[in-house]
mmCIF file of the N, C-alpha and C atoms, coordinates in Angstrom:
data_MODEL
# 
_entry.id   MODEL 
# 
loop_
_atom_site.group_PDB 
_atom_site.id 
_atom_site.type_symbol 
_atom_site.label_atom_id 
_atom_site.label_alt_id 
_atom_site.label_comp_id 
_atom_site.label_asym_id 
_atom_site.label_entity_id 
_atom_site.label_seq_id 
_atom_site.pdbx_PDB_ins_code 
_atom_site.Cartn_x 
_atom_site.Cartn_y 
_atom_site.Cartn_z 
_atom_site.occupancy 
_atom_site.B_iso_or_equiv 
_atom_site.pdbx_formal_charge 
_atom_site.auth_seq_id 
_atom_site.auth_comp_id 
_atom_site.auth_asym_id 
_atom_site.auth_atom_id 
_atom_site.pdbx_PDB_model_num 
ATOM 1   N N  . UNK A 1 1  ? 59.213 13.762 4.683  1.00 0.00 ? 1  UNK A N  1 
ATOM 2   C CA . UNK A 1 1  ? 58.158 14.368 5.615  1.00 0.00 ? 1  UNK A CA 1 
ATOM 3   C C  . UNK A 1 1  ? 58.342 15.785 6.101  1.00 0.00 ? 1  UNK A C  1 
ATOM 4   N N  . UNK A 1 2  ? 57.549 16.586 5.730  1.00 0.00 ? 2  UNK A N  1 
ATOM 5   C CA . UNK A 1 2  ? 57.680 18.076 5.922  1.00 0.00 ? 2  UNK A CA 1 
ATOM 6   C C  . UNK A 1 2  ? 57.219 18.628 7.398  1.00 0.00 ? 2  UNK A C  1 
ATOM 7   N N  . UNK A 1 3  ? 58.050 19.154 8.325  1.00 0.00 ? 3  UNK A N  1 
ATOM 8   C CA . UNK A 1 3  ? 57.634 19.490 9.598  1.00 0.00 ? 3  UNK A CA 1 
ATOM 9   C C  . UNK A 1 3  ? 56.943 20.833 9.762  1.00 0.00 ? 3  UNK A C  1 
ATOM 10  N N  . UNK A 1 4  ? 57.074 21.278 8.742  1.00 0.00 ? 4  UNK A N  1 
ATOM 11  C CA . UNK A 1 4  ? 56.549 22.991 8.909  1.00 0.00 ? 4  UNK A CA 1 
ATOM 12  C C  . UNK A 1 4  ? 55.039 22.896 8.505  1.00 0.00 ? 4  UNK A C  1 
ATOM 13  N N  . UNK A 1 5  ? 54.481 24.040 9.186  1.00 0.00 ? 5  UNK A N  1 
ATOM 14  C CA . UNK A 1 5  ? 53.158 24.399 9.123  1.00 0.00 ? 5  UNK A CA 1 
ATOM 15  C C  . UNK A 1 5  ? 53.538 25.778 8.595  1.00 0.00 ? 5  UNK A C  1 
ATOM 16  N N  . UNK A 1 6  ? 52.675 25.904 7.245  1.00 0.00 ? 6  UNK A N  1 
ATOM 17  C CA . UNK A 1 6  ? 52.878 27.393 6.659  1.00 0.00 ? 6  UNK A CA 1 
ATOM 18  C C  . UNK A 1 6  ? 52.000 28.199 6.605  1.00 0.00 ? 6  UNK A C  1 
ATOM 19  N N  . UNK A 1 7  ? 50.899 27.961 7.041  1.00 0.00 ? 7  UNK A N  1 
ATOM 20  C CA . UNK A 1 7  ? 49.632 29.201 7.112  1.00 0.00 ? 7  UNK A CA 1 
ATOM 21  C C  . UNK A 1 7  ? 49.024 28.832 8.322  1.00 0.00 ? 7  UNK A C  1 
ATOM 22  N N  . UNK A 1 8  ? 48.359 29.896 8.742  1.00 0.00 ? 8  UNK A N  1 
ATOM 23  C CA . UNK A 1 8  ? 47.684 30.123 10.027 1.00 0.00 ? 8  UNK A CA 1 
ATOM 24  C C  . UNK A 1 8  ? 46.354 29.070 10.057 1.00 0.00 ? 8  UNK A C  1 
ATOM 25  N N  . UNK A 1 9  ? 45.859 28.788 8.613  1.00 0.00 ? 9  UNK A N  1 
ATOM 26  C CA . UNK A 1 9  ? 44.887 27.669 8.753  1.00 0.00 ? 9  UNK A CA 1 
ATOM 27  C C  . UNK A 1 9  ? 45.372 26.231 9.163  1.00 0.00 ? 9  UNK A C  1 
ATOM 28  N N  . UNK A 1 10 ? 46.490 26.034 8.746  1.00 0.00 ? 10 UNK A N  1 
ATOM 29  C CA . UNK A 1 10 ? 47.198 24.678 8.937  1.00 0.00 ? 10 UNK A CA 1 
ATOM 30  C C  . UNK A 1 10 ? 47.169 24.616 10.421 1.00 0.00 ? 10 UNK A C  1 
ATOM 31  N N  . UNK A 1 11 ? 47.817 25.757 11.096 1.00 0.00 ? 11 UNK A N  1 
ATOM 32  C CA . UNK A 1 11 ? 47.969 25.793 12.423 1.00 0.00 ? 11 UNK A CA 1 
ATOM 33  C C  . UNK A 1 11 ? 46.549 25.632 13.286 1.00 0.00 ? 11 UNK A C  1 
ATOM 34  N N  . UNK A 1 12 ? 45.840 26.209 12.862 1.00 0.00 ? 12 UNK A N  1 
ATOM 35  C CA . UNK A 1 12 ? 44.812 26.086 13.690 1.00 0.00 ? 12 UNK A CA 1 
ATOM 36  C C  . UNK A 1 12 ? 43.812 24.752 13.710 1.00 0.00 ? 12 UNK A C  1 
ATOM 37  N N  . UNK A 1 13 ? 44.272 24.161 12.354 1.00 0.00 ? 13 UNK A N  1 
ATOM 38  C CA . UNK A 1 13 ? 43.452 22.879 12.263 1.00 0.00 ? 13 UNK A CA 1 
ATOM 39  C C  . UNK A 1 13 ? 44.242 21.747 12.638 1.00 0.00 ? 13 UNK A C  1 
ATOM 40  N N  . UNK A 1 14 ? 45.438 21.814 13.140 1.00 0.00 ? 14 UNK A N  1 
ATOM 41  C CA . UNK A 1 14 ? 46.137 20.874 13.712 1.00 0.00 ? 14 UNK A CA 1 
ATOM 42  C C  . UNK A 1 14 ? 45.718 20.248 15.002 1.00 0.00 ? 14 UNK A C  1 
ATOM 43  N N  . UNK A 1 15 ? 45.030 18.847 15.059 1.00 0.00 ? 15 UNK A N  1 
ATOM 44  C CA . UNK A 1 15 ? 44.634 18.555 16.131 1.00 0.00 ? 15 UNK A CA 1 
ATOM 45  C C  . UNK A 1 15 ? 45.153 18.622 17.731 1.00 0.00 ? 15 UNK A C  1 
ATOM 46  N N  . UNK A 1 16 ? 46.378 18.798 17.684 1.00 0.00 ? 16 UNK A N  1 
ATOM 47  C CA . UNK A 1 16 ? 47.014 19.151 19.240 1.00 0.00 ? 16 UNK A CA 1 
ATOM 48  C C  . UNK A 1 16 ? 47.086 20.584 19.703 1.00 0.00 ? 16 UNK A C  1 
ATOM 49  N N  . UNK A 1 17 ? 46.777 21.034 18.303 1.00 0.00 ? 17 UNK A N  1 
ATOM 50  C CA . UNK A 1 17 ? 46.521 23.018 18.510 1.00 0.00 ? 17 UNK A CA 1 
ATOM 51  C C  . UNK A 1 17 ? 45.127 22.993 19.061 1.00 0.00 ? 17 UNK A C  1 
ATOM 52  N N  . UNK A 1 18 ? 44.070 22.348 18.417 1.00 0.00 ? 18 UNK A N  1 
ATOM 53  C CA . UNK A 1 18 ? 42.713 22.607 18.954 1.00 0.00 ? 18 UNK A CA 1 
ATOM 54  C C  . UNK A 1 18 ? 42.634 21.845 20.157 1.00 0.00 ? 18 UNK A C  1 
ATOM 55  N N  . UNK A 1 19 ? 43.292 20.686 20.448 1.00 0.00 ? 19 UNK A N  1 
ATOM 56  C CA . UNK A 1 19 ? 43.075 20.350 21.932 1.00 0.00 ? 19 UNK A CA 1 
ATOM 57  C C  . UNK A 1 19 ? 43.527 21.462 23.013 1.00 0.00 ? 19 UNK A C  1 
ATOM 58  N N  . UNK A 1 20 ? 44.795 21.765 22.626 1.00 0.00 ? 20 UNK A N  1 
ATOM 59  C CA . UNK A 1 20 ? 45.370 22.864 23.535 1.00 0.00 ? 20 UNK A CA 1 
ATOM 60  C C  . UNK A 1 20 ? 44.575 24.040 23.872 1.00 0.00 ? 20 UNK A C  1 
ATOM 61  N N  . UNK A 1 21 ? 44.002 24.520 22.384 1.00 0.00 ? 21 UNK A N  1 
ATOM 62  C CA . UNK A 1 21 ? 42.923 25.800 22.682 1.00 0.00 ? 21 UNK A CA 1 
ATOM 63  C C  . UNK A 1 21 ? 42.008 25.631 23.210 1.00 0.00 ? 21 UNK A C  1 
ATOM 64  N N  . UNK A 1 22 ? 41.372 24.196 23.415 1.00 0.00 ? 22 UNK A N  1 
ATOM 65  C CA . UNK A 1 22 ? 40.198 23.825 24.108 1.00 0.00 ? 22 UNK A CA 1 
ATOM 66  C C  . UNK A 1 22 ? 40.399 24.064 25.398 1.00 0.00 ? 22 UNK A C  1 
ATOM 67  N N  . UNK A 1 23 ? 41.519 23.255 26.002 1.00 0.00 ? 23 UNK A N  1 
ATOM 68  C CA . UNK A 1 23 ? 41.704 23.213 27.351 1.00 0.00 ? 23 UNK A CA 1 
ATOM 69  C C  . UNK A 1 23 ? 41.887 24.656 28.052 1.00 0.00 ? 23 UNK A C  1 
ATOM 70  N N  . UNK A 1 24 ? 42.464 25.489 27.184 1.00 0.00 ? 24 UNK A N  1 
ATOM 71  C CA . UNK A 1 24 ? 42.785 26.783 27.623 1.00 0.00 ? 24 UNK A CA 1 
ATOM 72  C C  . UNK A 1 24 ? 41.867 27.785 27.307 1.00 0.00 ? 24 UNK A C  1 
ATOM 73  N N  . UNK A 1 25 ? 40.611 27.169 26.619 1.00 0.00 ? 25 UNK A N  1 
ATOM 74  C CA . UNK A 1 25 ? 39.454 28.098 26.265 1.00 0.00 ? 25 UNK A CA 1 
ATOM 75  C C  . UNK A 1 25 ? 39.687 29.012 25.490 1.00 0.00 ? 25 UNK A C  1 
ATOM 76  N N  . UNK A 1 26 ? 40.596 29.058 24.707 1.00 0.00 ? 26 UNK A N  1 
ATOM 77  C CA . UNK A 1 26 ? 41.147 29.965 23.474 1.00 0.00 ? 26 UNK A CA 1 
ATOM 78  C C  . UNK A 1 26 ? 40.092 30.094 21.949 1.00 0.00 ? 26 UNK A C  1 
ATOM 79  N N  . UNK A 1 27 ? 39.581 30.976 21.673 1.00 0.00 ? 27 UNK A N  1 
ATOM 80  C CA . UNK A 1 27 ? 38.712 30.931 20.744 1.00 0.00 ? 27 UNK A CA 1 
ATOM 81  C C  . UNK A 1 27 ? 39.580 30.874 19.370 1.00 0.00 ? 27 UNK A C  1 
ATOM 82  N N  . UNK A 1 28 ? 39.375 29.843 18.268 1.00 0.00 ? 28 UNK A N  1 
ATOM 83  C CA . UNK A 1 28 ? 40.095 30.329 16.957 1.00 0.00 ? 28 UNK A CA 1 
ATOM 84  C C  . UNK A 1 28 ? 39.938 31.590 16.258 1.00 0.00 ? 28 UNK A C  1 
ATOM 85  N N  . UNK A 1 29 ? 38.945 32.055 16.160 1.00 0.00 ? 29 UNK A N  1 
ATOM 86  C CA . UNK A 1 29 ? 38.850 33.261 15.815 1.00 0.00 ? 29 UNK A CA 1 
ATOM 87  C C  . UNK A 1 29 ? 39.509 34.571 16.644 1.00 0.00 ? 29 UNK A C  1 
ATOM 88  N N  . UNK A 1 30 ? 39.657 34.543 17.609 1.00 0.00 ? 30 UNK A N  1 
ATOM 89  C CA . UNK A 1 30 ? 40.447 35.577 18.717 1.00 0.00 ? 30 UNK A CA 1 
ATOM 90  C C  . UNK A 1 30 ? 41.718 35.400 18.439 1.00 0.00 ? 30 UNK A C  1 
ATOM 91  N N  . UNK A 1 31 ? 42.389 33.995 18.402 1.00 0.00 ? 31 UNK A N  1 
ATOM 92  C CA . UNK A 1 31 ? 43.711 33.804 18.203 1.00 0.00 ? 31 UNK A CA 1 
ATOM 93  C C  . UNK A 1 31 ? 44.080 34.167 16.493 1.00 0.00 ? 31 UNK A C  1 
ATOM 94  N N  . UNK A 1 32 ? 43.261 33.870 15.891 1.00 0.00 ? 32 UNK A N  1 
ATOM 95  C CA . UNK A 1 32 ? 43.635 33.995 14.456 1.00 0.00 ? 32 UNK A CA 1 
ATOM 96  C C  . UNK A 1 32 ? 43.475 36.014 14.328 1.00 0.00 ? 32 UNK A C  1 
ATOM 97  N N  . UNK A 1 33 ? 42.604 36.899 15.116 1.00 0.00 ? 33 UNK A N  1 
ATOM 98  C CA . UNK A 1 33 ? 42.795 38.156 14.844 1.00 0.00 ? 33 UNK A CA 1 
ATOM 99  C C  . UNK A 1 33 ? 43.964 38.554 15.753 1.00 0.00 ? 33 UNK A C  1 
ATOM 100 N N  . UNK A 1 34 ? 44.392 38.084 16.518 1.00 0.00 ? 34 UNK A N  1 
ATOM 101 C CA . UNK A 1 34 ? 45.407 38.357 17.270 1.00 0.00 ? 34 UNK A CA 1 
ATOM 102 C C  . UNK A 1 34 ? 46.588 38.327 16.779 1.00 0.00 ? 34 UNK A C  1 
ATOM 103 N N  . UNK A 1 35 ? 46.959 37.019 15.915 1.00 0.00 ? 35 UNK A N  1 
ATOM 104 C CA . UNK A 1 35 ? 48.136 36.799 14.960 1.00 0.00 ? 35 UNK A CA 1 
ATOM 105 C C  . UNK A 1 35 ? 48.123 37.960 13.800 1.00 0.00 ? 35 UNK A C  1 
ATOM 106 N N  . UNK A 1 36 ? 47.018 37.994 13.384 1.00 0.00 ? 36 UNK A N  1 
ATOM 107 C CA . UNK A 1 36 ? 47.052 38.927 12.063 1.00 0.00 ? 36 UNK A CA 1 
ATOM 108 C C  . UNK A 1 36 ? 47.226 40.050 12.328 1.00 0.00 ? 36 UNK A C  1 
ATOM 109 N N  . UNK A 1 37 ? 46.711 40.281 13.661 1.00 0.00 ? 37 UNK A N  1 
ATOM 110 C CA . UNK A 1 37 ? 47.114 42.162 13.901 1.00 0.00 ? 37 UNK A CA 1 
ATOM 111 C C  . UNK A 1 37 ? 48.548 42.158 14.018 1.00 0.00 ? 37 UNK A C  1 
ATOM 112 N N  . UNK A 1 38 ? 49.596 41.354 14.596 1.00 0.00 ? 38 UNK A N  1 
ATOM 113 C CA . UNK A 1 38 ? 50.889 41.014 14.854 1.00 0.00 ? 38 UNK A CA 1 
ATOM 114 C C  . UNK A 1 38 ? 51.493 41.171 13.708 1.00 0.00 ? 38 UNK A C  1 
ATOM 115 N N  . UNK A 1 39 ? 50.802 40.289 12.709 1.00 0.00 ? 39 UNK A N  1 
ATOM 116 C CA . UNK A 1 39 ? 51.598 40.378 11.300 1.00 0.00 ? 39 UNK A CA 1 
ATOM 117 C C  . UNK A 1 39 ? 51.410 41.852 10.581 1.00 0.00 ? 39 UNK A C  1 
ATOM 118 N N  . UNK A 1 40 ? 50.175 42.232 10.616 1.00 0.00 ? 40 UNK A N  1 
ATOM 119 C CA . UNK A 1 40 ? 50.050 43.777 10.254 1.00 0.00 ? 40 UNK A CA 1 
ATOM 120 C C  . UNK A 1 40 ? 50.985 44.632 10.649 1.00 0.00 ? 40 UNK A C  1 
ATOM 121 N N  . UNK A 1 41 ? 51.152 44.595 12.097 1.00 0.00 ? 41 UNK A N  1 
ATOM 122 C CA . UNK A 1 41 ? 52.006 45.511 12.732 1.00 0.00 ? 41 UNK A CA 1 
ATOM 123 C C  . UNK A 1 41 ? 53.386 45.454 12.303 1.00 0.00 ? 41 UNK A C  1 
ATOM 124 N N  . UNK A 1 42 ? 53.969 44.036 11.977 1.00 0.00 ? 42 UNK A N  1 
ATOM 125 C CA . UNK A 1 42 ? 55.293 43.730 11.577 1.00 0.00 ? 42 UNK A CA 1 
ATOM 126 C C  . UNK A 1 42 ? 55.765 44.306 10.134 1.00 0.00 ? 42 UNK A C  1 
ATOM 127 N N  . UNK A 1 43 ? 54.568 43.962 9.438  1.00 0.00 ? 43 UNK A N  1 
ATOM 128 C CA . UNK A 1 43 ? 54.431 44.766 7.737  1.00 0.00 ? 43 UNK A CA 1 
ATOM 129 C C  . UNK A 1 43 ? 54.516 46.054 7.923  1.00 0.00 ? 43 UNK A C  1 
ATOM 130 N N  . UNK A 1 44 ? 53.802 46.867 8.691  1.00 0.00 ? 44 UNK A N  1 
ATOM 131 C CA . UNK A 1 44 ? 54.056 48.409 8.834  1.00 0.00 ? 44 UNK A CA 1 
ATOM 132 C C  . UNK A 1 44 ? 55.203 48.884 9.432  1.00 0.00 ? 44 UNK A C  1 
ATOM 133 N N  . UNK A 1 45 ? 55.931 48.252 10.221 1.00 0.00 ? 45 UNK A N  1 
ATOM 134 C CA . UNK A 1 45 ? 57.150 48.819 11.205 1.00 0.00 ? 45 UNK A CA 1 
ATOM 135 C C  . UNK A 1 45 ? 58.294 48.478 10.226 1.00 0.00 ? 45 UNK A C  1 
ATOM 136 N N  . UNK A 1 46 ? 58.398 47.228 9.810  1.00 0.00 ? 46 UNK A N  1 
ATOM 137 C CA . UNK A 1 46 ? 59.579 46.975 8.867  1.00 0.00 ? 46 UNK A CA 1 
ATOM 138 C C  . UNK A 1 46 ? 59.135 46.384 7.391  1.00 0.00 ? 46 UNK A C  1 
ATOM 139 N N  . UNK A 1 47 ? 60.344 46.899 6.379  1.00 0.00 ? 47 UNK A N  1 
ATOM 140 C CA . UNK A 1 47 ? 59.949 46.132 5.160  1.00 0.00 ? 47 UNK A CA 1 
ATOM 141 C C  . UNK A 1 47 ? 60.975 44.877 5.216  1.00 0.00 ? 47 UNK A C  1 
ATOM 142 N N  . UNK A 1 48 ? 60.385 43.655 4.910  1.00 0.00 ? 48 UNK A N  1 
ATOM 143 C CA . UNK A 1 48 ? 60.752 42.685 5.289  1.00 0.00 ? 48 UNK A CA 1 
ATOM 144 C C  . UNK A 1 48 ? 61.481 42.139 3.930  1.00 0.00 ? 48 UNK A C  1 
ATOM 145 N N  . UNK A 1 49 ? 61.573 42.877 2.820  1.00 0.00 ? 49 UNK A N  1 
ATOM 146 C CA . UNK A 1 49 ? 62.262 42.484 1.724  1.00 0.00 ? 49 UNK A CA 1 
ATOM 147 C C  . UNK A 1 49 ? 63.688 43.182 1.974  1.00 0.00 ? 49 UNK A C  1 
ATOM 148 N N  . UNK A 1 50 ? 64.026 44.541 2.302  1.00 0.00 ? 50 UNK A N  1 
ATOM 149 C CA . UNK A 1 50 ? 64.790 45.502 2.259  1.00 0.00 ? 50 UNK A CA 1 
ATOM 150 C C  . UNK A 1 50 ? 65.721 44.906 3.527  1.00 0.00 ? 50 UNK A C  1 
ATOM 151 N N  . UNK A 1 51 ? 64.820 44.939 4.633  1.00 0.00 ? 51 UNK A N  1 
ATOM 152 C CA . UNK A 1 51 ? 65.420 44.839 6.213  1.00 0.00 ? 51 UNK A CA 1 
ATOM 153 C C  . UNK A 1 51 ? 65.877 43.673 6.680  1.00 0.00 ? 51 UNK A C  1 
ATOM 154 N N  . UNK A 1 52 ? 64.764 42.624 6.155  1.00 0.00 ? 52 UNK A N  1 
ATOM 155 C CA . UNK A 1 52 ? 65.272 41.265 6.537  1.00 0.00 ? 52 UNK A CA 1 
ATOM 156 C C  . UNK A 1 52 ? 65.252 40.348 5.140  1.00 0.00 ? 52 UNK A C  1 
ATOM 157 N N  . UNK A 1 53 ? 66.216 40.119 4.757  1.00 0.00 ? 53 UNK A N  1 
ATOM 158 C CA . UNK A 1 53 ? 66.055 39.498 3.595  1.00 0.00 ? 53 UNK A CA 1 
ATOM 159 C C  . UNK A 1 53 ? 65.975 37.874 3.991  1.00 0.00 ? 53 UNK A C  1 
ATOM 160 N N  . UNK A 1 54 ? 65.472 36.939 3.165  1.00 0.00 ? 54 UNK A N  1 
ATOM 161 C CA . UNK A 1 54 ? 65.148 35.588 3.399  1.00 0.00 ? 54 UNK A CA 1 
ATOM 162 C C  . UNK A 1 54 ? 64.332 35.478 4.845  1.00 0.00 ? 54 UNK A C  1 
ATOM 163 N N  . UNK A 1 55 ? 63.552 36.036 5.222  1.00 0.00 ? 55 UNK A N  1 
ATOM 164 C CA . UNK A 1 55 ? 62.684 36.155 6.343  1.00 0.00 ? 55 UNK A CA 1 
ATOM 165 C C  . UNK A 1 55 ? 61.922 34.940 6.409  1.00 0.00 ? 55 UNK A C  1 
ATOM 166 N N  . UNK A 1 56 ? 61.694 33.764 6.782  1.00 0.00 ? 56 UNK A N  1 
ATOM 167 C CA . UNK A 1 56 ? 60.754 32.716 6.791  1.00 0.00 ? 56 UNK A CA 1 
ATOM 168 C C  . UNK A 1 56 ? 59.423 32.948 7.696  1.00 0.00 ? 56 UNK A C  1 
ATOM 169 N N  . UNK A 1 57 ? 58.455 33.394 7.454  1.00 0.00 ? 57 UNK A N  1 
ATOM 170 C CA . UNK A 1 57 ? 57.480 33.678 8.309  1.00 0.00 ? 57 UNK A CA 1 
ATOM 171 C C  . UNK A 1 57 ? 56.534 32.274 8.559  1.00 0.00 ? 57 UNK A C  1 
ATOM 172 N N  . UNK A 1 58 ? 56.759 31.157 8.429  1.00 0.00 ? 58 UNK A N  1 
ATOM 173 C CA . UNK A 1 58 ? 56.205 29.976 8.506  1.00 0.00 ? 58 UNK A CA 1 
ATOM 174 C C  . UNK A 1 58 ? 56.370 29.731 10.097 1.00 0.00 ? 58 UNK A C  1 
ATOM 175 N N  . UNK A 1 59 ? 55.241 28.816 10.897 1.00 0.00 ? 59 UNK A N  1 
ATOM 176 C CA . UNK A 1 59 ? 55.090 28.669 11.928 1.00 0.00 ? 59 UNK A CA 1 
ATOM 177 C C  . UNK A 1 59 ? 55.915 27.041 12.462 1.00 0.00 ? 59 UNK A C  1 
ATOM 178 N N  . UNK A 1 60 ? 56.883 27.292 13.250 1.00 0.00 ? 60 UNK A N  1 
ATOM 179 C CA . UNK A 1 60 ? 57.843 25.758 13.723 1.00 0.00 ? 60 UNK A CA 1 
ATOM 180 C C  . UNK A 1 60 ? 56.386 24.727 14.103 1.00 0.00 ? 60 UNK A C  1 
ATOM 181 N N  . UNK A 1 61 ? 56.594 23.469 13.817 1.00 0.00 ? 61 UNK A N  1 
ATOM 182 C CA . UNK A 1 61 ? 55.897 22.559 14.343 1.00 0.00 ? 61 UNK A CA 1 
ATOM 183 C C  . UNK A 1 61 ? 55.833 22.316 15.782 1.00 0.00 ? 61 UNK A C  1 
ATOM 184 N N  . UNK A 1 62 ? 54.418 22.143 16.035 1.00 0.00 ? 62 UNK A N  1 
ATOM 185 C CA . UNK A 1 62 ? 54.627 22.016 18.000 1.00 0.00 ? 62 UNK A CA 1 
ATOM 186 C C  . UNK A 1 62 ? 55.629 21.378 18.845 1.00 0.00 ? 62 UNK A C  1 
ATOM 187 N N  . UNK A 1 63 ? 56.016 20.241 18.113 1.00 0.00 ? 63 UNK A N  1 
ATOM 188 C CA . UNK A 1 63 ? 57.292 19.491 18.913 1.00 0.00 ? 63 UNK A CA 1 
ATOM 189 C C  . UNK A 1 63 ? 58.435 20.375 18.814 1.00 0.00 ? 63 UNK A C  1 
ATOM 190 N N  . UNK A 1 64 ? 58.670 21.104 17.847 1.00 0.00 ? 64 UNK A N  1 
ATOM 191 C CA . UNK A 1 64 ? 59.920 21.715 17.839 1.00 0.00 ? 64 UNK A CA 1 
ATOM 192 C C  . UNK A 1 64 ? 59.551 23.206 19.194 1.00 0.00 ? 64 UNK A C  1 
ATOM 193 N N  . UNK A 1 65 ? 58.551 23.724 18.756 1.00 0.00 ? 65 UNK A N  1 
ATOM 194 C CA . UNK A 1 65 ? 58.091 24.719 20.017 1.00 0.00 ? 65 UNK A CA 1 
ATOM 195 C C  . UNK A 1 65 ? 58.295 24.223 21.398 1.00 0.00 ? 65 UNK A C  1 
ATOM 196 N N  . UNK A 1 66 ? 57.714 23.098 21.385 1.00 0.00 ? 66 UNK A N  1 
ATOM 197 C CA . UNK A 1 66 ? 57.750 22.106 22.960 1.00 0.00 ? 66 UNK A CA 1 
ATOM 198 C C  . UNK A 1 66 ? 59.218 21.942 23.329 1.00 0.00 ? 66 UNK A C  1 
ATOM 199 N N  . UNK A 1 67 ? 60.234 21.470 22.276 1.00 0.00 ? 67 UNK A N  1 
ATOM 200 C CA . UNK A 1 67 ? 61.499 21.363 22.842 1.00 0.00 ? 67 UNK A CA 1 
ATOM 201 C C  . UNK A 1 67 ? 62.326 22.633 23.230 1.00 0.00 ? 67 UNK A C  1 
ATOM 202 N N  . UNK A 1 68 ? 61.806 23.617 22.649 1.00 0.00 ? 68 UNK A N  1 
ATOM 203 C CA . UNK A 1 68 ? 62.569 25.110 22.769 1.00 0.00 ? 68 UNK A CA 1 
ATOM 204 C C  . UNK A 1 68 ? 61.971 25.330 24.368 1.00 0.00 ? 68 UNK A C  1 
ATOM 205 N N  . UNK A 1 69 ? 60.685 25.225 24.444 1.00 0.00 ? 69 UNK A N  1 
ATOM 206 C CA . UNK A 1 69 ? 60.051 25.665 25.664 1.00 0.00 ? 69 UNK A CA 1 
ATOM 207 C C  . UNK A 1 69 ? 60.515 24.826 26.881 1.00 0.00 ? 69 UNK A C  1 
ATOM 208 N N  . UNK A 1 70 ? 61.074 23.561 26.915 1.00 0.00 ? 70 UNK A N  1 
ATOM 209 C CA . UNK A 1 70 ? 61.413 22.452 27.617 1.00 0.00 ? 70 UNK A CA 1 
ATOM 210 C C  . UNK A 1 70 ? 62.908 22.996 28.380 1.00 0.00 ? 70 UNK A C  1 
ATOM 211 N N  . UNK A 1 71 ? 63.615 23.619 27.005 1.00 0.00 ? 71 UNK A N  1 
ATOM 212 C CA . UNK A 1 71 ? 64.989 24.001 27.031 1.00 0.00 ? 71 UNK A CA 1 
ATOM 213 C C  . UNK A 1 71 ? 64.836 25.303 27.908 1.00 0.00 ? 71 UNK A C  1 
ATOM 214 N N  . UNK A 1 72 ? 63.666 26.140 27.936 1.00 0.00 ? 72 UNK A N  1 
ATOM 215 C CA . UNK A 1 72 ? 63.754 27.258 28.656 1.00 0.00 ? 72 UNK A CA 1 
ATOM 216 C C  . UNK A 1 72 ? 63.182 27.155 29.975 1.00 0.00 ? 72 UNK A C  1 
ATOM 217 N N  . UNK A 1 73 ? 62.806 25.927 30.523 1.00 0.00 ? 73 UNK A N  1 
ATOM 218 C CA . UNK A 1 73 ? 61.992 25.822 31.564 1.00 0.00 ? 73 UNK A CA 1 
ATOM 219 C C  . UNK A 1 73 ? 60.803 26.277 31.806 1.00 0.00 ? 73 UNK A C  1 
ATOM 220 N N  . UNK A 1 74 ? 59.884 26.589 30.508 1.00 0.00 ? 74 UNK A N  1 
ATOM 221 C CA . UNK A 1 74 ? 58.886 27.562 30.395 1.00 0.00 ? 74 UNK A CA 1 
ATOM 222 C C  . UNK A 1 74 ? 57.711 26.248 30.650 1.00 0.00 ? 74 UNK A C  1 
ATOM 223 N N  . UNK A 1 75 ? 58.029 25.058 30.494 1.00 0.00 ? 75 UNK A N  1 
ATOM 224 C CA . UNK A 1 75 ? 56.638 24.091 30.464 1.00 0.00 ? 75 UNK A CA 1 
ATOM 225 C C  . UNK A 1 75 ? 57.291 22.853 31.424 1.00 0.00 ? 75 UNK A C  1 
ATOM 226 N N  . UNK A 1 76 ? 56.258 21.871 31.990 1.00 0.00 ? 76 UNK A N  1 
ATOM 227 C CA . UNK A 1 76 ? 56.802 21.041 32.845 1.00 0.00 ? 76 UNK A CA 1 
ATOM 228 C C  . UNK A 1 76 ? 56.994 19.816 32.224 1.00 0.00 ? 76 UNK A C  1 
# 
């Protein structure tokens, strides 16, 4: 089983992500544009091939994010 979400489309189509976005009243189009702008800025400021070889730009699965969040006391 692969625990990685490799694209923004996969992230936005994940059922748990959809539920959280609905609860928080986040529009998928707004989140998409925010994340795409962040990627554009990162790409413009740093050459990932030279400065960050082997950079993995995939999004970790929700359960991994939740584990990190709990370790930092960011969620209940």
